[in-house]
RODO-2510 file (C-alpha; in nm, 4 decimals, decimal comma):
residues 486
     n   res          X          Y          Z
     1     m     2,1655    -0,6763     5,6069
     2     a     2,1441    -0,3978     5,3443
     3     l     1,8142    -0,3512     5,1650
     4     p     1,8100    -0,4428     4,7984
     5     t     1,8072    -0,1305     4,5732
     6     l     1,7514    -0,0470     4,2005
     7     l     2,1283     0,0069     4,1582
     8     g     2,2078    -0,3327     4,2976
     9     m     1,9639    -0,5239     4,0455
    10     p     2,1043    -0,7043     3,7498
    11     l     2,0557    -0,5016     3,4249
    12     e     1,8252    -0,7607     3,2604
    13     l     1,5755    -0,7339     3,5733
    14     l     1,6042    -0,3591     3,5757
    15     v     1,5107    -0,3385     3,2074
    16     h     1,2680    -0,6223     3,1513
    17     m     1,0863    -0,6386     3,4899
    18     i     1,0619    -0,2716     3,5636
    19     a     1,1567    -0,0252     3,2982
    20     t     0,9530    -0,2002     3,0115
    21     y     0,6262    -0,1453     3,2068
    22     l     0,6641     0,2149     3,2845
    23     s     0,4958     0,4906     3,1193
    24     t     0,7128     0,7182     2,9026
    25     t     0,6804     0,9947     3,1760
    26     d     0,7728     0,7525     3,4567
    27     l     1,0705     0,6001     3,2429
    28     g     1,2191     0,9561     3,1976
    29     a     1,1917     1,0149     3,5736
    30     l     1,3657     0,6858     3,6440
    31     r     1,6587     0,7740     3,4123
    32     l     1,6926     1,1086     3,5763
    33     t     1,7285     0,9572     3,9282
    34     c     2,0918     0,9255     3,8979
    35     k     2,3851     0,9113     3,6346
    36     k     2,4275     0,5317     3,6908
    37     l     2,0581     0,4446     3,6048
    38     e     2,0711     0,6860     3,3109
    39     t     2,3729     0,5034     3,1700
    40     s     2,2333     0,1630     3,2434
    41     l     1,9074     0,2250     3,0567
    42     f     2,0494     0,4376     2,7720
    43     d     2,0897     0,1504     2,5327
    44     t     1,7335     0,0193     2,5472
    45     f     1,5984     0,3745     2,5704
    46     a     1,7807     0,4819     2,2729
    47     k     1,6848     0,1722     2,0731
    48     e     1,2997     0,2122     2,1612
    49     f     1,2844     0,5903     2,1102
    50     f     1,5426     0,6739     1,8449
    51     t     1,5732     0,4000     1,6046
    52     k     1,2816     0,5187     1,4132
    53     k     1,1340     0,8606     1,4613
    54     q     0,8611     1,0526     1,2821
    55     f     0,8685     1,4410     1,2142
    56     m     0,6532     1,7025     1,0616
    57     l     0,7592     2,0014     0,8474
    58     t     0,7632     2,2620     1,1196
    59     t     1,0621     2,4535     1,2621
    60     r     1,0202     2,2999     1,6128
    61     s     0,9946     1,9553     1,4769
    62     l     1,2726     1,9703     1,2333
    63     s     1,5034     2,1495     1,4859
    64     v     1,4798     1,8334     1,7083
    65     l     1,5838     1,6190     1,4063
    66     v     1,8808     1,8240     1,3587
    67     a     1,9663     1,8255     1,7290
    68     i     1,9452     1,4440     1,7298
    69     s     2,1719     1,4274     1,4166
    70     k     2,4353     1,6201     1,6185
    71     h     2,4157     1,4190     1,9315
    72     a     2,7238     1,1910     1,9709
    73     a     2,5324     0,8790     2,0749
    74     l     2,1802     0,9274     1,9333
    75     r     2,2892     1,0046     1,5865
    76     q     2,4332     0,6513     1,5721
    77     r     2,0993     0,5068     1,6441
    78     l     1,8743     0,6827     1,4107
    79     k     1,8046     0,4619     1,1009
    80     h     1,4468     0,5270     0,9981
    81     v     1,3133     0,8914     0,9382
    82     i     0,9617     0,9413     0,8692
    83     i     0,8158     1,2762     0,7397
    84     g     0,4532     1,2998     0,8334
    85     l     0,2170     1,4844     0,5948
    86     d     0,0744     1,6920     0,8778
    87     k    -0,0117     2,0247     0,7125
    88     l    -0,2241     2,2972     0,8499
    89     n    -0,5194     2,4418     0,6272
    90     s    -0,5714     2,8033     0,6328
    91     t    -0,9452     2,7593     0,5927
    92     h    -0,9855     2,4977     0,8672
    93     m    -1,3536     2,5077     0,9847
    94     g    -1,2550     2,4299     1,3330
    95     l    -1,1240     2,7773     1,3885
    96     a    -1,4698     2,9281     1,4344
    97     g    -1,5242     2,9820     1,8043
    98     r    -1,1709     2,9129     1,9250
    99     q    -1,0116     3,1288     2,1868
   100     p    -0,7977     3,4218     2,0619
   101     e    -0,4752     3,2628     2,1821
   102     e    -0,5570     2,9345     2,0014
   103     k    -0,6151     3,1297     1,6908
   104     e    -0,3042     3,3193     1,7186
   105     a    -0,1176     2,9819     1,7657
   106     f    -0,2654     2,8538     1,4720
   107     r    -0,1961     3,1716     1,2692
   108     r     0,1858     3,1516     1,3630
   109     a     0,2119     2,7698     1,2976
   110     f     0,0465     2,8111     0,9523
   111     a     0,3012     3,0943     0,8718
   112     d     0,5865     2,8840     0,9959
   113     q     0,5076     2,5938     0,7540
   114     t     0,4365     2,8378     0,4730
   115     y     0,7822     3,0021     0,5357
   116     l     0,9678     2,6774     0,5404
   117     r     0,8402     2,5605     0,2126
   118     a     0,8649     2,9048     0,0435
   119     t     1,2169     2,9576     0,1433
   120     g     1,3467     2,6002     0,1254
   121     s     1,4391     2,5969     0,4937
   122     d     1,2734     2,2716     0,5591
   123     q     1,4987     2,1102     0,2763
   124     r     1,8124     2,2564     0,4166
   125     m     1,7330     2,1459     0,7704
   126     l     1,6687     1,8024     0,6310
   127     a     1,9929     1,7936     0,4341
   128     e     2,1862     1,8852     0,7332
   129     a     2,0289     1,6189     0,9354
   130     f     2,0844     1,3454     0,6681
   131     r     2,4456     1,4527     0,6360
   132     n     2,5112     1,3955     1,0137
   133     l     2,3386     1,0540     1,0447
   134     p     2,5774     0,7860     0,9615
   135     n     2,3343     0,4813     0,9905
   136     l     2,0364     0,6177     0,8109
   137     e     1,8810     0,3483     0,6248
   138     t     1,5083     0,4473     0,5445
   139     l     1,3286     0,7496     0,4628
   140     g     0,9413     0,7420     0,4845
   141     i     0,6372     0,9609     0,3983
   142     r     0,3039     0,8838     0,5874
   143     d    -0,0419     1,0467     0,6085
   144     y    -0,1478     0,8531     0,9218
   145     q    -0,0571     0,7655     1,2680
   146     a     0,0680     0,3987     1,2675
   147     s     0,0181     0,1595     1,5553
   148     g     0,2930    -0,0367     1,6956
   149     r     0,4065     0,1472     1,9915
   150     r     0,3597    -0,0849     2,2945
   151     r     0,4383     0,1721     2,5651
   152     d     0,1511     0,3946     2,6598
   153     g    -0,0650     0,2200     2,3945
   154     t     0,0148     0,5106     2,1656
   155     r     0,0773     0,5453     1,7980
   156     w     0,3600     0,6857     1,5798
   157     r     0,3013     1,0690     1,5716
   158     s     0,5097     1,3287     1,4263
   159     y     0,7320     1,5022     1,6868
   160     g     0,5731     1,8333     1,7973
   161     l     0,2195     1,7295     1,6761
   162     t     0,0719     1,6801     2,0292
   163     t     0,2020     1,9998     2,1583
   164     l     0,0688     2,1828     1,8435
   165     t    -0,2830     2,0437     1,8750
   166     q    -0,2906     2,1460     2,2446
   167     e    -0,1851     2,4985     2,1510
   168     i    -0,4435     2,5593     1,8714
   169     g    -0,7187     2,3454     2,0421
   170     i    -0,8158     2,1572     1,7088
   171     r    -0,7333     1,8370     1,5565
   172     t    -0,5217     1,9330     1,2497
   173     v    -0,4004     1,5977     1,1201
   174     f    -0,3603     1,6027     0,7378
   175     e    -0,6347     1,8678     0,7009
   176     g    -0,4214     2,0592     0,4390
   177     s    -0,2569     1,7599     0,2691
   178     t    -0,3131     1,6961    -0,0954
   179     a    -0,1416     1,4786    -0,3659
   180     e     0,0413     1,7885    -0,4719
   181     y     0,1777     1,8402    -0,1230
   182     a     0,2947     1,4628    -0,0974
   183     s     0,4566     1,5029    -0,4212
   184     e     0,6479     1,8147    -0,3104
   185     v     0,7620     1,6331     0,0061
   186     f     0,8830     1,3345    -0,2073
   187     m     1,0882     1,5616    -0,4212
   188     m     1,2147     1,7588    -0,1285
   189     l     1,3463     1,4557     0,0465
   190     l     1,5280     1,3281    -0,2726
   191     t     1,6895     1,6819    -0,3145
   192     a     1,7877     1,6911     0,0440
   193     l     1,9690     1,3715    -0,0028
   194     v     2,1605     1,5068    -0,2977
   195     d     2,2495     1,8167    -0,1126
   196     a     2,3701     1,5996     0,1665
   197     r     2,5595     1,3807    -0,0771
   198     k     2,3766     1,0833     0,0972
   199     t     2,2099     0,7796    -0,0323
   200     v     1,9765     0,5380     0,1511
   201     p     1,8749     0,1857     0,0564
   202     s     1,5064     0,2285     0,1270
   203     i     1,2333     0,4899     0,0632
   204     e     0,8686     0,4139     0,1603
   205     v     0,5633     0,6334     0,0697
   206     i     0,2752     0,4794     0,2433
   207     t    -0,0540     0,6658     0,2303
   208     r    -0,3989     0,5725     0,3397
   209     h    -0,6272     0,8652     0,2619
   210     r    -0,8072     0,8288    -0,0723
   211     a    -0,6185     1,0067    -0,3764
   212     l    -0,3420     1,1174    -0,1338
   213     g    -0,0382     0,9607    -0,3191
   214     l     0,2316     1,0809    -0,5611
   215     r     0,1630     1,2562    -0,8887
   216     d     0,3636     1,1634    -1,1852
   217     t     0,5408     1,5034    -1,1670
   218     a     0,6929     1,3781    -0,8397
   219     f     0,9296     1,1544    -1,0280
   220     h     1,0992     1,4146    -1,2428
   221     v     1,4682     1,3451    -1,2542
   222     p     1,6633     1,6664    -1,3236
   223     p     2,0123     1,6474    -1,5199
   224     n     2,1961     1,5897    -1,2075
   225     d     2,4332     1,3067    -1,1265
   226     g     2,3594     1,3263    -0,7562
   227     f     1,9811     1,2393    -0,8355
   228     k     2,0720     0,9381    -1,0506
   229     e     2,3079     0,8185    -0,7835
   230     v     2,0294     0,8350    -0,5000
   231     i     1,7965     0,6384    -0,7217
   232     e     2,0630     0,3767    -0,8371
   233     k     2,1470     0,3040    -0,4691
   234     l     1,7851     0,2282    -0,3843
   235     e     1,7132    -0,1300    -0,2950
   236     t     1,3557    -0,0878    -0,1596
   237     l     1,0940     0,1458    -0,2985
   238     l     0,7377     0,1313    -0,1580
   239     l     0,5213     0,3781    -0,3591
   240     t     0,1603     0,4991    -0,3283
   241     l     0,0615     0,6576    -0,6539
   242     s    -0,2108     0,8990    -0,7446
   243     l    -0,1594     0,9427    -1,0954
   244     l    -0,5225     1,0617    -1,1712
   245     n    -0,5404     1,4190    -1,2808
   246     s    -0,1810     1,4096    -1,4035
   247     y    -0,0879     1,6161    -1,7075
   248     m    -0,2209     1,3355    -1,9229
   249     p    -0,5890     1,3085    -1,9397
   250     p    -0,7415     0,9713    -1,8198
   251     s    -0,9418     0,9247    -2,1459
   252     n    -0,6189     0,8481    -2,3304
   253     p    -0,4498     0,5268    -2,1778
   254     h    -0,2107     0,5044    -2,4720
   255     d    -0,0376     0,8363    -2,4605
   256     p     0,2933     0,8256    -2,6753
   257     q     0,4882     0,9757    -2,3737
   258     i     0,6403     0,7441    -2,1090
   259     p     0,5377     0,8307    -1,7450
   260     l     0,8042     1,0202    -1,5517
   261     a     0,7591     0,7495    -1,2853
   262     i     0,8872     0,4695    -1,5233
   263     e     1,1858     0,6964    -1,6322
   264     f     1,2599     0,7315    -1,2630
   265     l     1,2478     0,3413    -1,2224
   266     s     1,4661     0,2892    -1,5207
   267     h     1,7600     0,4342    -1,3133
   268     a     1,6848     0,1906    -1,0242
   269     k     1,9292    -0,0633    -1,1466
   270     n     1,9908    -0,2161    -0,7817
   271     l     1,6211    -0,2179    -0,6778
   272     k     1,5137    -0,5412    -0,5169
   273     h     1,1775    -0,4705    -0,3849
   274     l     0,9165    -0,2553    -0,5463
   275     r     0,5647    -0,1822    -0,4180
   276     i     0,2950    -0,0272    -0,6392
   277     n    -0,0159     0,0996    -0,4604
   278     d    -0,2844     0,3114    -0,6227
   279     s    -0,4511     0,5404    -0,3793
   280     f    -0,7187     0,6256    -0,6219
   281     a    -0,8077     0,2860    -0,7693
   282     d    -1,0292     0,4236    -1,0347
   283     g    -0,9657     0,1692    -1,3041
   284     g    -0,9108     0,4218    -1,5603
   285     g    -0,6485     0,4677    -1,8355
   286     i    -0,3870     0,6263    -1,6184
   287     t    -0,3119     0,2989    -1,4412
   288     t    -0,3126     0,1137    -1,7785
   289     w    -0,0752     0,3718    -1,9116
   290     f     0,1563     0,3269    -1,6264
   291     l     0,1672    -0,0495    -1,6301
   292     t     0,1792    -0,0632    -2,0235
   293     s     0,4684     0,1672    -2,0063
   294     m     0,6387    -0,0563    -1,7569
   295     i     0,5963    -0,3617    -1,9728
   296     n     0,7162    -0,2065    -2,3021
   297     y     0,9762     0,0369    -2,1577
   298     p     1,1611     0,1945    -2,3388
   299     i     0,9089     0,1745    -2,6298
   300     p     0,6003     0,4189    -2,5881
   301     p     0,2759     0,2257    -2,5410
   302     t     0,1551     0,3168    -2,9001
   303     s     0,4520     0,1870    -3,0787
   304     s     0,4921    -0,1754    -3,1959
   305     p     0,8704    -0,2413    -3,1643
   306     p     0,9995    -0,4667    -3,4504
   307     a     1,0748    -0,8346    -3,3338
   308     q     1,4372    -0,7727    -3,3605
   309     t     1,4352    -0,4776    -3,1313
   310     p     1,5705    -0,5973    -2,7892
   311     f     1,4292    -0,4466    -2,4761
   312     l     1,6630    -0,2500    -2,2659
   313     p     1,7171    -0,3835    -1,9034
   314     f     1,4508    -0,2604    -1,6620
   315     l     1,4829    -0,3303    -1,2976
   316     p     1,7313    -0,6145    -1,3578
   317     s     1,7850    -0,6826    -0,9855
   318     l     1,4220    -0,6835    -0,8885
   319     t     1,3326    -0,9936    -0,6794
   320     t     1,0108    -0,8747    -0,5023
   321     i     0,7131    -0,6854    -0,6464
   322     d     0,4043    -0,6011    -0,4453
   323     f     0,0747    -0,4837    -0,6339
   324     g    -0,1885    -0,3234    -0,4065
   325     k    -0,5090    -0,1424    -0,4279
   326     l    -0,5335    -0,1426    -0,8029
   327     t    -0,8517    -0,1672    -1,0119
   328     l    -0,7745    -0,2685    -1,3642
   329     a    -0,9631    -0,3310    -1,6809
   330     d    -0,7169    -0,5980    -1,8128
   331     p    -0,5891    -0,8765    -1,5983
   332     g    -0,3243    -0,9298    -1,8599
   333     l    -0,1460    -0,6244    -1,7352
   334     i    -0,0424    -0,8004    -1,4247
   335     f     0,0694    -1,1034    -1,6078
   336     h     0,2851    -0,9132    -1,8584
   337     v     0,4558    -0,7027    -1,6057
   338     i     0,5532    -1,0089    -1,4118
   339     d     0,6732    -1,1682    -1,7502
   340     r     0,8682    -0,8518    -1,8160
   341     l     1,0497    -0,8903    -1,4828
   342     s     1,0726    -1,2682    -1,4766
   343     s     1,4352    -1,3041    -1,5147
   344     s     1,5052    -1,1958    -1,1588
   345     l     1,1573    -1,2013    -0,9894
   346     k     1,1216    -1,4285    -0,6957
   347     n     0,8344    -1,2957    -0,4790
   348     i     0,4884    -1,1667    -0,5790
   349     s     0,2183    -1,0120    -0,3678
   350     l    -0,1234    -0,9322    -0,4852
   351     w    -0,3349    -0,7299    -0,2516
   352     e    -0,6820    -0,5769    -0,2686
   353     i    -0,6799    -0,5867    -0,6513
   354     k    -1,0090    -0,5546    -0,8552
   355     f    -1,0613    -0,6582    -1,2218
   356     l    -1,3204    -0,4959    -1,4116
   357     d    -1,5365    -0,6969    -1,6565
   358     n    -1,3158    -0,8230    -1,9585
   359     p    -1,4420    -1,0249    -2,2568
   360     a    -1,1333    -1,2006    -2,3331
   361     s    -1,1802    -1,5906    -2,3509
   362     y    -0,8550    -1,6642    -2,1769
   363     w    -0,9871    -1,5075    -1,8385
   364     t    -1,3137    -1,7222    -1,8279
   365     d    -1,3955    -2,0091    -1,5936
   366     t    -1,2140    -2,3407    -1,6155
   367     e    -1,4943    -2,5255    -1,4561
   368     e    -1,6576    -2,7789    -1,7015
   369     g    -1,9975    -2,6204    -1,8359
   370     k    -1,9004    -2,2657    -1,7158
   371     e    -1,6470    -2,1795    -1,9746
   372     h    -1,8310    -1,8818    -2,0841
   373     r    -1,8277    -1,7166    -1,7371
   374     y    -1,5762    -1,4516    -1,6584
   375     h    -1,3544    -1,5695    -1,3897
   376     p    -1,0062    -1,4098    -1,4154
   377     w    -0,8274    -1,4865    -1,0930
   378     p    -0,7697    -1,8549    -1,1246
   379     a    -0,6775    -1,8233    -1,4693
   380     l    -0,4314    -1,5373    -1,4055
   381     l    -0,2626    -1,7350    -1,1243
   382     l    -0,2312    -2,0420    -1,3263
   383     a    -0,0963    -1,8639    -1,6185
   384     l     0,2062    -1,7465    -1,4123
   385     n     0,3102    -2,1178    -1,4054
   386     g     0,3601    -2,0861    -1,7905
   387     i     0,6246    -1,8063    -1,7822
   388     q     0,9459    -1,9728    -1,8794
   389     n     1,1897    -1,7714    -1,6905
   390     l     0,9802    -1,7220    -1,3735
   391     k     1,1355    -1,9062    -1,0790
   392     l     0,9387    -1,8095    -0,7842
   393     d     0,9933    -1,8487    -0,4062
   394     s     0,6664    -1,7282    -0,2955
   395     v     0,3235    -1,5932    -0,3991
   396     k     0,1124    -1,4003    -0,1413
   397     v    -0,2599    -1,2959    -0,2125
   398     g    -0,5596    -1,1305    -0,0376
   399     r    -0,8609    -0,9346    -0,0962
   400     l    -0,8979    -1,0235    -0,4625
   401     s    -1,2282    -0,9405    -0,6500
   402     f    -1,3653    -0,8907    -0,9888
   403     w    -1,6734    -0,7371    -1,1641
   404     y    -1,9369    -0,9822    -1,2776
   405     d    -2,3039    -0,9533    -1,3572
   406     n    -2,3162    -0,5900    -1,2176
   407     s    -2,1630    -0,6560    -0,8883
   408     w    -1,8222    -0,7187    -0,7318
   409     v    -1,7394    -1,0793    -0,6621
   410     q    -1,4856    -1,1785    -0,3866
   411     i    -1,2500    -1,4566    -0,4130
   412     l    -1,2866    -1,6521    -0,0947
   413     l    -0,9551    -1,7902     0,0210
   414     k    -0,9319    -2,1330     0,1686
   415     d    -1,0692    -2,1485     0,5337
   416     r    -1,1870    -1,7849     0,4683
   417     k    -0,8514    -1,6546     0,5465
   418     q    -0,7649    -1,2819     0,4748
   419     v    -0,4064    -1,3730     0,3386
   420     q    -0,2873    -1,6790     0,1717
   421     e     0,0728    -1,7559     0,0874
   422     v     0,2516    -2,0353    -0,1010
   423     k     0,6316    -2,0730    -0,0709
   424     g     0,9027    -2,3266    -0,0974
   425     e     1,0730    -2,5316    -0,3583
   426     d     0,7536    -2,6229    -0,5728
   427     v     0,5659    -2,2944    -0,5869
   428     k     0,4079    -2,3903    -0,9225
   429     m     0,2243    -2,6919    -0,7501
   430     g     0,1366    -2,4570    -0,4622
   431     i    -0,0257    -2,2164    -0,6853
   432     v    -0,2388    -2,5061    -0,8302
   433     k    -0,3532    -2,6237    -0,4968
   434     m    -0,4190    -2,2667    -0,3673
   435     v    -0,6543    -2,1938    -0,6530
   436     e    -0,8337    -2,5155    -0,6167
   437     g    -0,9097    -2,4329    -0,2422
   438     w    -1,0627    -2,0929    -0,3634
   439     s    -1,4510    -2,0551    -0,3748
   440     v    -1,6801    -1,7858    -0,5049
   441     e    -2,0253    -1,6793    -0,4066
   442     w    -2,1658    -1,6038    -0,7493
   443     p    -2,4481    -1,3516    -0,7939
   444     v    -2,7993    -1,5144    -0,8459
   445     e    -2,8736    -1,5039    -1,2340
   446     m    -3,2124    -1,3760    -1,3212
   447     v    -3,3730    -1,6130    -1,5695
   448     v    -3,6354    -1,4208    -1,7898
   449     e    -3,8498    -1,6802    -1,9837
   450     d    -4,0393    -1,6113    -2,3170
   451     e    -4,4209    -1,5602    -2,2687
   452     d    -4,5077    -1,8222    -2,5411
   453     e    -4,2824    -2,0798    -2,3741
   454     d    -4,4513    -1,9800    -2,0377
   455     e    -4,7916    -2,0496    -2,1953
   456     e    -4,6720    -2,3873    -2,3293
   457     d    -4,5238    -2,4823    -1,9972
   458     e    -4,8431    -2,3994    -1,8144
   459     e    -5,0320    -2,6395    -2,0626
   460     e    -4,7825    -2,9229    -2,0144
   461     e    -4,8127    -2,8760    -1,6314
   462     d    -5,1945    -2,8944    -1,6463
   463     e    -5,1736    -3,2108    -1,8539
   464     e    -4,9331    -3,3603    -1,6231
   465     e    -5,1392    -3,2744    -1,3196
   466     e    -5,4392    -3,4511    -1,4890
   467     d    -5,2456    -3,7523    -1,5465
   468     e    -5,1065    -3,7575    -1,1976
   469     e    -5,4535    -3,7476    -1,0584
   470     e    -5,5711    -4,0334    -1,2781
   471     d    -5,2508    -4,2171    -1,1735
   472     d    -5,3389    -4,1491    -0,7961
   473     g    -5,6831    -4,2802    -0,8541
   474     e    -5,5598    -4,6005    -0,9615
   475     v    -5,3070    -4,6450    -0,6834
   476     h    -5,5198    -4,5346    -0,3803
   477     g    -5,8722    -4,6283    -0,4773
   478     g    -5,9564    -4,3196    -0,6772
   479     g    -6,2255    -4,1921    -0,4283
   480     d    -6,2700    -3,8759    -0,2444
   481     e    -6,3358    -4,0793     0,0672
   482     d    -5,9698    -4,1905     0,0727
   483     m    -5,8604    -3,8312     0,0630
   484     d    -6,0947    -3,7405     0,3517
   485     d    -5,9654    -4,0086     0,5659
   486     t    -5,6110    -3,8946     0,5448
***
């Protein structure tokens, strides 16, 4: 009887019982064993390693992207391309004490990145790759190594980064990245799409380092029909903004000019999902300027449009909006943005949002006897139920807080969950029940009493004590002997 072999195994067993549990190196070795095994494992191999892939702006990394785009089979698989903000810093402190060959490798790698940007070679390579990828759906920008890779327990790293760090002997992840660099990469990706005459339904800019987001200048739309077409075809746009230190000073939240980001969004007629995260979350006038412009577009924030002046359509197809990592002085900004978009909006997410102290009476507590106390979150959520055209399918919240009595106060969700969501046919009632399940650990209020009142209180207490002693004497016999016996 012939012994069983790998080639004789059913494909399901070969993939799910053996190949799934191999390391990346061993899986590669198995595929190279023979042509039949390579063919049998190709589909699952390509799905795992080539559906989504991250690259960095180096010649070595981008050359691989171009090569994939020219591969007859792999080019069909690649749907999600991420550009990592891995950038070398010429003044990296870790260079001191490194070996000569490591310093030389660093010098050449830094020169390579500088050359690519200065000559536009990185943009041309991206355009070539995008042109050759028929099923490209999502472009992303990241400043971190995401988890989610089951095999080897590794993370999503830019192709070529591991080799580069080994060559130069130091960890270089994002050392030279800035908000300006992130903005350049964003503009470069858009330009590469235009050059490739390509559109994608989704662009995701997800950053985690503080102040490493997109500047307002990143959203400049040149007089080019190709740019407008790229924006118009977007259906999902996830943004991390870093508008602080933009050309408008943060001391002027009501600048008469409209942010370039708002003008950019005005072209996104087919956008269905928008996420707005603030990498700085400073609570200053820049965020107010941005959201106020979104509410009033196309009217500048300082203008008061006549009642008969209709608003132009703004994000008319939007069904989902996510607000994240914002610090705002006025809770009403969130309310009015949602109101502006209410005709199409179906899903709202509020994550890690902080409200500064606001004296407006409508953001105070609804609890009887506590009407004076600032308590914006229940009031805001309940106010959404009053927006006439808003027909929601879901509301998701998490990590909500506000400033009260010189400290940040957290909204504690029911059962101390990190995230809470209401969805279904009756979202309005779900919001009411959700808010009822919230709790707050209020700061202990310091009570300062008047000195005269203290003296009067002490005199009253002395009189009460004397009366109590007399009463005790009547009840217990009034003698010290009774007290000694106890």
